[in-house]
N, C-alpha and C positions, 0 to 999 in steps of 0.2 A: 172415154178412156180406151186405148187400144189394148187388145188382149190376143193371145195366141193359144190355141188348144191343139193337142196332139193325142192320138190314140195309138197304143202299141199292142196290137192284137196278135200276140205271139208267145209261144213258149220256146220257139227255136229261132227262126229268122223272120219269116213272114207267114201269114196264113193264106193258103190258096186251095180251098176245098172245092172239089168238083165231083159230080156224080154222073154215072152212065145212064141210069134209069130213074124216072121220076116216080115218087111215092111207092108204096108197097115195100118199103125198105125194112129188112129184118136184121141184117148184120150190123154190128156196131161200126161206127166210123173209126178207122185206125188213127192212132196218134203217134207220130214219130218225134223222138227227141234225141238230142246229142248225147253221146258221140256216135257218129258213123265211124266204123272201124274198118280201114283206116279213115282218118279225118280228112285227108287230102292225098293227092298223088301228083307226081311230076309228069309233065307231058312226055309222050313217047315211051312210056314204061310198058311193062308186061301186064297182062291181064291178072286179075286177082279176085278173091272172094270178099265181098262187101258185107259186113255185119250191120244190120239195121236194128236199133233198139227202139222200143216203144211199148204200146199197149193196144189191146183190142184186136190183135191178130187172130184170125180164125184158121182152120185147117186149109182153107183155100187162099190164104193171103199170099199176094205176090208183089214183088218190087217192080216199080216203073222207073226207068232211067230216061229222062227227057221225054216222057210220055209213052215210051215203048217198054213192053214187058221184058223182064230178064228172068232166066232160069232161077227159081227160088226154092230154098229149103226152109220149111217151117220148123224152127228149133223149139219154140214155145209160143205161148200167147203174147210174149213180150220180146221175142227176138226172131229175126229172119236172117238168112244168108243168101245173097244173090251173086251170080257170076257176072263179073264185069270184064269185057274183052279189051284187048290192047287197042282196038279201033275206037273204043269208047273214050279213051284218054289219049288219043294220038296227038291232039293239039290242045293248047291252053284254052281254058274255058270253064264251064260248070256242068256238072251232072245234076239235073233237077230230080231229086229222089222223092218219090211218094210211094205209098203202099195202098193197095186195094184188096178188099176181101171179095174175090171173084165169085160171080153168080148173080142171081136175081137181087136187085137192089144194091149193086156194088157202088161204093162211095170211096173215092180216093182220099187219102190223108192230107194233112198239111205238107207243104214243101220244105225240105231241108236241102240246102245247097252243098254240093260236093266240089270243092275247089280243085281245079287241075292247073297247077302252077309250080314254078320253081320255088324251092324253099328260100327264105330270107331270114336274117337274124333280127330284123325289126320291120317296122312299117312307118310310112309317112302318108299324109293325106293333103290333098289340094281341094279347097272349096271352089265350086263354080255355082254362082247364083243362077237359078232357073226360074224363079218368080220373085219379084220385088214388090215392096210397098203393100204387103199383105196386112189386112185388118180382120180380126176375129177369124183366123184361119185354122183349119185342121185338115189332116190328110191320112190316107191309108194306102198301102201298096198291094198289088196283086196283078194277075194277068186277066184284064177285063175283056179282052177280045179273043182269048184262047189261041194266040199265035205262038206261045212259048216264050214270049219276051215280057219282062217285068214292066208294069205301068204304075201310075199313081193317080189317085182321085183326090182332088183338092177342093175343099169347101170353104168359100169366103163369103161371109154374110148369107145371102139367100141364093148364091150361085154355086153349082157343083160343076167342076171341070174335070174331065178325065183326059190325062195326057198319056197317049199310047207310046210305049217305048220302041225305039228302033234297034236296041241291042248294042248301041255304041255310046251310051250316055246322053244321047239327044232324044227328042220327043217330037211327035207330030203335033199339028195344031189341035187344041183341045176340043173335045166333044162336050158341049155345054148342055146342062139340064138346069132349068130354073126351079127353085124351091119356093115353098110358101112361107118359110120361116128361117130364122138365123140358126145355123148349125154350130154346135160346140164340139161334138165328137163324131167321128165316122169310123166304121169298121166293116170289114169285108168277110163274106161267107156265102156259100150256096145254100140259101135257106129254103128253097122250094124244089131242090133236087133236079133241076133241068140242065145241069152242067155249066151254067153261067154264074159268075160271081155276082151276088147281090150286095147291097149296102144297108147296114143298120146305122141310123143317124140319131143323135141326141141333140135336141134343140129346145126352143122356147116351149114347145108343147109335149115334151117328153121324148119317148123313143118311137121311131117309125122305120118301116122297112121299105126300101126301094128295090124293085125286082130288075135285075140285070138282063139286058137283051142280047148280050154276047158281042156287042160291037162298041162298047163304051157308053151306050145310052141306057137310061133306066125308065121304067114305067112309073105310073102314079103310085103313091104310097099305098101300102097294103093294110097296115093296122097301126094303132096308136096306143102307147101307154102314157098315162098322164104324169107319172113321176119324172123328176129331174135327176138323171143319173150323172155320175162324175167319171165312171170308167166302165168299159165294156170289153168282154172277151168271149170267144166262141169255142165250143167243144161239144161232143156228144156225151153228156153226163149220165144219161139213162140207158145208153147202149142200144137204142132202137134204130140207129142208122139215120137219125135226123139231127141236124145241128140245133144246139141249145144255146142260151145266152147266160153268161155271168154278168150281172149288173151291180156295180158298186155305187154306194152313196158315200159322199165325203162332205162333212160339214154338219149342218143342223138337220139334215134329212134323217128319216127313220125307216127301218125295214119291219113292217108289220108290228110284231110285239117286241122288237129289239130297238131300243133307243140308245143314242150315243153319238159320238163324233163321226164314226164310220161303221158301215155294215154292208151286207150284200144279200142279193136274192138270186135264185135260179129260175129262169123261165124256160120251159120245155118246148122244143119246136114241134109243130104239127106236120112238118114236111111240105107245107104249102106257103110258107112265109108268115104264118101266124104262130102265136105262142100261147101257152097256158102256164099260169103261175104254178111253180113246181114245189112249193113248200114255204115254211116260215123262214124269215130272214135270220141271219146270224150276225152277231156283233163282230167287228173287225178292229185291228189296231188303229190308233189315231194316225192320220196322214197316209193311209193306205192308198196305193196307186193300182198297178196292174199285177195280177196274181201269176204264180207258177201253177200250171195244170199238168198233172202226171199221176200215174199209179205209184204212190209212194210206199205202199206196204205189200205190193205183189198180189192183191186179191182180185185183180182185173177191173176194179172200179177206179174211176178218176177221182183224185183228191186235189185239194187246193192248199197253197201256201201263200200267206200275205205278209208283207213287211211294213213296219211302221214303228210307232212308239207306244209304250204301255202307259198305265195310269200315272207313273212316276216320271214320265218323259224319257225313259231308257229305251234303247233300241230293242226290237223284238221281232221275231218271225213266228207267226201262228199257223199251225198245221191243222187242217180240217179233213178228216178221213171221210170219203164218200161211201154212200150205201148202195150206189148203182142205180138209184131211181131219181136222182136229182137232189136228194137231201144229204145233209152233212152233219156229222156229230159236232159236239162242242170243241172249240179249238184248244190245242195244246201249245203253249208259248215256249219259245227258246230265245234266251237273251243273246244278243249279238252286239258287237262293238260299233259297227258301221251299218246301220239298218237301211237307210234310204227309204224309198217308198215303193219300189217294185222289186220283184224277185223272179228268178228263172230256175228251171229244173234241168239238170244235166249231170252226167257222171263225169265230174272233173278230175277224179283221182284214179279212174280206170279200174275200179274194183267190181264193176258190174252192178253197182247200186246207185240209185238216183240221189244226187246231192242237191242242195239249194244254194243259190248265190244271189245276194242282194246287190243293188246298185250302189251300195255304200263305199267299199265292197266288203262283205263278210261272207264266209263260206260255212255252211253246215253240212257235215259229212253224213250221208245216209247209212243206216244200219240195215236197210232192206225190209224192215218191218213197220215202217211209218214213224220210227223214232230217229233222232239225229244227235250228233255230238259236235261240239264246237271245232271249227277248222280255223283257217288263217283269216286275217283281216288286213285290208290295205285301204288307206284313205284315198278315195278316187277323185273327189271333186265332181263326180258325175251327177246327173239330174234326171229324174223321172223315167228313166228307161234302162233296161238291162238286156243285153243280147249276148249269145254265146256262139262262137264259131272259130274256125282256124283262119286267122287273118293273115298270117305270114307263111302259111304252107309248110310248117315244120311238123305237122301231124299231131300237134297238141292244141287243146281247146284254149281259146283266148276269150277275153271279156271286153265288150263295149259298154261302158257305163257313161251314158251321155256321150260326150266327145272324148272321153278318156279311154285309151286302149291299154289293157293290162295283159301282157303276154303270159301265157300259161307255162308252167314247168312240167305239166303232165302228172303231177302228184297231188293236185288240189291246192297248190300254192301259186301265187302270181307275182310277176315283177312289178316294180313301181309304175304308176300310170305314165303313159306317154301322152303328152298334150302337144298341140300342133299350132305353129305360127300361122297367123292370118285367119284363124277360126274364131268365131264369136264366143259367147258364153257357153256354159255347159248345158246346152239345151237338149231336150230329148230327141233321140234319133231312132230310125229304123235301119235294119241291115238288109241288103239285097244284092242282086246281081244285075245291075243296069248296063254293065259292059261285059262282053264275052271274052274276058282276059283271065279269068280264074281268080281275080282279086276282089274280095268282098268290098262293096261300097257302103257308105252311110248316106242317109238323107234325113234332113230335119229342118225345122223352122227356128231361126234365131230370133228370140223376142226382143233383142236389143235394136235390130234394124229391120225387123219384120220381113226377113228374106228366107225363102225356101232355097236351100242349097243342096246340091249333090256333091258329096265328098268322095272323090275317087283316089285310089291309092297311087302314090308316086314312089320311086325308089329312094327318095331323099327324106331324111328326118331333119327338120329345120327347127332349132330351139334357141332361146325360149319362145314363148308365144308372142312376146312383144318386148320392146325396149323403151323404157320411160326414163328420161334424163332429169326430170324434176325441174327445179328453178335454176337457171343459169343466167348470169349477167350478160346483157347485150354487149357484143363485141369480144367476149371471152369464150374460150373453148373448154367444154366439159372434159372430165376424165373419160377415157374410152370405155365402152361396154362391148361385150363379146357375144356374137351370134355364132352358133356352130352348125355346120352342115355335115350330115353323115350319109354315106351311100350304103343302103341296105340291099341294093340290087346285086344281081349276079354278074353284071357287066359294068364297064367303066361308065361313069356318069359324065356326059359331055356338057360342059358349062360354056354357054355362048357368051355370057357377060354377067357382071354383078354391078348393080347401080342403085341409086335412090331415085324415087319419083314421088309426085304428089304436090300438094299446095306449097310446101315450104322445103322442098327437096334440096334447094341450094344451101340451106343452113345445116344439113346433115352430110357428113362425109364418111367414107369407108375405105379401109384398106384390107387386103385379104391375102391368104397364102394358098388359095384354092387352085389357082392356075386354070388351065382350059379343060381339065378333066380330073375326076376323082375316082380312084380305084375302088373296087368292092370292099366293104367293111372298113373304109378309111374315113377320117373326119378332118375337115379343115375349119379354120376360124376366120371370122370377119370382124374387124375392129371398127366400131362406129363412134363418131364424136358429134357433138351438137354445139354449134356456134351461132346463137340467135342474133338476128339482125334487127329485131324489133321487140318491143314490149308486148307480151301476151302469149297465148297458147299457139304452138306450132305443131304441125304434123306432116308426116311423109311416110313412105314405105321403103323397106330394104328389099330389093328384088334379086333373086337368083334365077337367071333366065337359062333354062335347060333346053336341050333339043326336044321340042315338041310340047313343052310345058314351062311353067314358072312357079317359083315359090316366093311368097311375100310375107314380110313381117312388119307390123305397124310400128312406127317410130313417133314418139311424142316428147314434148318438152315445153317449157315456159320461159320466155325471155323476160328478164327483170331489169330495172334500172340498176346501175352500179352504185352501191352504197358503201361508204367507208365509215363505219360506226363502231364504237366500243363502249363498254361500261366499265367503270372502276368502282368497286364496292368494297367496304361500306363507304359512305360519304364522310364519316368522321371516325377518328381513333382517339380514345382518351386513355391516358396512362395514369395509374395510381401514384401516390407520393413515392419518390425515389431519392435515395441519398445521393448527394453531390459526388460526382466522380465514379459512380457505379452505373451499370447498364441494366435496363429492365429486361424482362422476358419479351420476346418478339410478339407482335400482333400482325395478322395477315390482312392484306388487301388483295383482291382478285381483279385482274384485267381480262375481259372477255371480248372477243371479236364478234359483234352482233350483226355485222354487215354481210355483204356477199362478195367482198374483195379482201385479199390479204392486207394486213396493216403493217406498215413499216414503223418500227419504234426507234427513235433517234436518241432519246435519253430518258432516264428515270432518276430522280433526285429527291432527297428529303432535306429540308432546311435544318441547320444546327439548332439545338443539340440533339436532333433526331437523326437516325441513320437508317439505311435500307440495304438489303440484299434481295436478289430476285433470280428466278429461273426463266425469265422472259427471253425469247429469241429475238433476233433483230427483225424478223418478219413473223407476225402472228397470223396463222392460217384462219380461214373462215370457220366459225363455231369453236375455235380453240380458245383456251385460257391459260394464264400463267399466274404465279403467286409472287407477291412482293411482301417481304417480311420487314417490318418497321420496329426499331428499338428507340429507347429514350435514355440519354446519358446527361443529366443536368450538370451544369457547371456552377450554379449558384442557387440559393434558395428562392422560392417564389413560383408563381404560375408562369409557364412558358407555352407559347403558341407557335405552331409551325405548319408547314405544308409539304405533302408528298405530291410531286408533280411528274406526270408522264407526258412526254412530248412525242407526237407521232403524226401521221398524215390523216388521222380520222377527224371527222367533224367535231368542233369544240375543243381541239387541242390547244393547250395542254389540259389533260384531265387531272383533277386535283382531289386530294383527300385532306380535310382539315385535321391537324394534329394538335393535341394539348397534353400537358403533363405538369406535375408539381414537384419541384425540387426542395429538399431540406438539407440545411448545412449544419444543423446542431447534432452533436454526438455527446452522449453522457456515458461516463464509465466510472464505477459500475452502474448497471441499470437498476439495481435494487440492493438494499442493505438490511441484513438481519443481525441485530445486536445480541441475540441470545438472552441469557438470564442476567439480570442486573438487580442488585439490592435496592429497594425503595430508598429514595433520597440520596443515592450516590450516583456519580456520573461515570459513564463508560469511557473507554479509550476513544478518542476522536477518530472518525473515519472520513477520508477525503473522497470527494466526487469531482471528477475532472469534466469541465464543460469546454468542448472544442467547437470552434467556428471554422468549417472547411470551405466556406464560400469565398468569393472574390470581393465581397464588400463587407463593411463592418456590421456586426450584429448589435442592434439597439436593445439593451436590456432595461425593462421598466420595473421589474420586481423579481426578487428571489426571496421566498418565504416558506415557512413550515405550515402546511395545511393538512386537513384530514380529521379523523375522529379524535385523536389525542395530541393536538398540536403543542400543548404545554409540556409534554414529556420529551420533546426533542428540540434541539436548538441548532442553529447554523451560523457560521461566519464565512465570508468569502472575500476574494480580492478581485472580483470581476468588474466592479464599477458599472457604469451605465452604458458602456460600449466596449465590445470585444472586437478587435481588429481582425481582418481576414487572415486565415491560416494561423490563428493563435488560439490559446486556451487559458482558462483560469481555473481556480480551485475553490470548491465549496466544502467546508469542514463541518461535519455533522456529529453531534453528541447526543447520547440517550441518557436521560435522568428520570427514571420512572417515578411517578407521584403516587402510584397505587400498585397493588399486587395484581398479577395476572397479565394477560396478553394486551399489549399496547401497540397502536399503529398510527402512522401519519405518512406524509410524503413531502419531499422537497419539490416545490413548484417554481418553475422559471418562466416568467412572462417576457416575451421579446417579439421582434418583428418577423420571425421565421414562421412559415405557414403551419408548422406543427405546434405552435405555441398554444397553451402552455405545455412545456415538457415537464415530466414528473419522474422522480425516483422514489419508488415505494420504500417506506421505512417500517420496520417491525422490531419488537423486543418483548421480553417477559419480565415483569416486576416480581421480585422475590422478597 
C-alpha cells in the first residue's frame, strides 16, 4: 500500500537554526514568531523600523537580515526593533529575518520571511511537479548548504535526496544519501552546533540523527531511540542554547506513564547530536499533529499548544505551560469549532499577545497570561498543516491551512478559504521562499498522485477547483458551467489563449469574455460545455495560457447511452362505488422521466366513463414529473373497467394504468323512516318510499320484503313488479302496526341486480 508522510517543523514558516560556535552554549536559542511589524513592504520604499516578536531574547540579542546584522534595540526579552534601510527593500524579494544572542555560544533563531512585494487583493497558485511517483515519501525544508537559498530534503524509502535551490523555483541535481531503513518523518535542525543543518528522521527503528556536512550530504547516524514517533518538532525548551526535540505519539503508542490515543515527550539536546530524556510524557488530544511552540504566558519559558479532539469527539486545543527545564504542566483544554490536527502561534489580531490558530480553522485569542478566549472559526478544508504569513503583501497575516489560503483582516478574523484550480487534495504543505520575488510559495506532497509539487504564486485566481459535468448522453450537449478568472495583480494580465487539452479535449468546448488581457482586480468568465462522443468517463483540462505561465482546471464527465424511459405510477387505480351520473373525487397518477433524454408526450387519455386532467407539458424534462388526475363518472350500474393511456416517444409507449370502478343506479327516498309513537294493535299512516332506477338498463327486482328484528310490526306494498325500466321509479308503501309496547325496528329490503343489492331503508317506531 502506498503512503505519504510529511513533517511540518515550524511555528512560523520553516525552521533554519544555525550556530556560530560549537558546544559551550549558555544563551537560550531565540524563537521568532509572527507578526513581524510591518509584516511586508513594497519594493522601492523608504527605510523603517522592524519590530521582531519572539522569546528568548537576551540583552545582546540582534536581528539578522539575510545573514547580516542590523542595528537592533532590545525592547524586552520578547521584542526587538531593528533598523531596515531603503536599500534592503529596493527590489522585490525576501528578507530572511533571524535573531541571535551575540556572544559566546551564539545560536540564531528560526527564519521568518519578510516579503518585499506589491500588495494584492488576493492570491493565486500554480502547481509545478518537481518529483513524481513518490512512495513512502516525506520531506523537510531548509538551507542545507548555507548559501542563503531554500532547499528541501526528500526521503523516499531508504534514500535521502537533498535538492539545493537555485532561488528561482528550480533545483540542482540531488545530493543522495543512502539510508539503512525506511523513513516516515524527517525534520531539520542544527543539533550539534556546527552551523550546518542536521536531520532528525523517524523510521522503522525509531528516531535517529544524521549530521549535516554543510553541502547537502550527511554523515552516519549519531544515535537511536527505539520508539516509533508520529510527529517531531524542534526548539530550545530548557534555554541552554541547545536544540531539543518534541516527539509526539499518535495511535496506540504510550509515553512513559501516560497511556491513550496521543501523547508527547521532550528529549533534551546535549549539543552534540545526542539527546537525554527530559521528563515524563503528557497525554495529548486525540488526532494531534504538530504543536504550536511559543511563550504563551510571558514568563520566558516555551509553552506548547496541541489541537485535536477530546474524549467526546469535540474539537479542542490543549495548552501546556512550560517550566523552562523541558517539563510541562497538565494541559488546559479550550473547545473550538474547527480543531483540525495542527496549531500555530501568532498574534493575529495585533494586540501584542500570542494567539493560537488551528488548521480547521479556529482562532483562540490570547490574554497574555497563558489563557485564551474564543475567536473566529472558518471551515477551511485544510489538512495536517497550518502556516501563518503575509501571502498577498497587504501587511496582514494570512493562513495556509493545507492548500486553502485564508486572507486575514488584521483583527483576528479571516476571509473564506481560497482554493485553487489544478491543485490536488488538501494535502499538508510547507511555506517558503523558493523564488526571490517576495511571494510566499507552498510545497507539499499530494497523496492522490504521489507528486511533490512547488506551488508558486501567480496573479490570477482561477475558480472553481474543477468542473464535473456528471452523466451526459452521447451526442448531446450539457448545460454550460462557469469558470472565473480574477486578476489580483497590479498590472494587466496578458492572456495568450484559452483552450482545452487532454485525452478527450475535443468533447469539451469553451467560450469566454476574457479577451487578450484582464485589468487589475477584474474578473472574466469562461463557459464550458461537455458533448460526449463515447460511452464512459472522459477528462480534459481548461487552460488559461498567460504570458510566462498557465492556469489549468480539470474537466470531467461521463458519456452515457441515450435512454428514453418513463414510469407511470401506480399501475392500477380502483374507485369505490359511485352513483350513476355523479363524478368521484380524483385519484393521482404520476408520470416521471427516468431516462437521460427529454420525453415528447403526444396524448394522454382515459377510457369512458373515466376522465382525466393533467399538468403535463408536451416535453417532459429529464428527472421531471407531472401529475394526471383521474375521475370516475358511471353511466350505469355494475363494475366498469378502463385504461389511462399516455402516448409518448419513451420505450414501451403507450404507458398504461388499469382503471376500475363500480356504478350504482338505485336511489331510495327517504333513506330511513321513523314512525314515532303508535298504539299497540293500531296501524300508522302509510309512508311511501320511492325506488328510482337511474341507469340505462332495466333493474331486475327479485324481492321486496320486511326484514330485521321485528318484521311482523311493519308491512309493505309496492307497484315495482319484477323489473324497473331505466330512468323510472316505483313506490313502496310501508305501514307500522306495533304488536308490543316499546321500541320496534326492521327494514325494507330490496334485492335486485344492482351491485349495491340488497338496498335497505331502516324502519323504527315505538309501541304504546
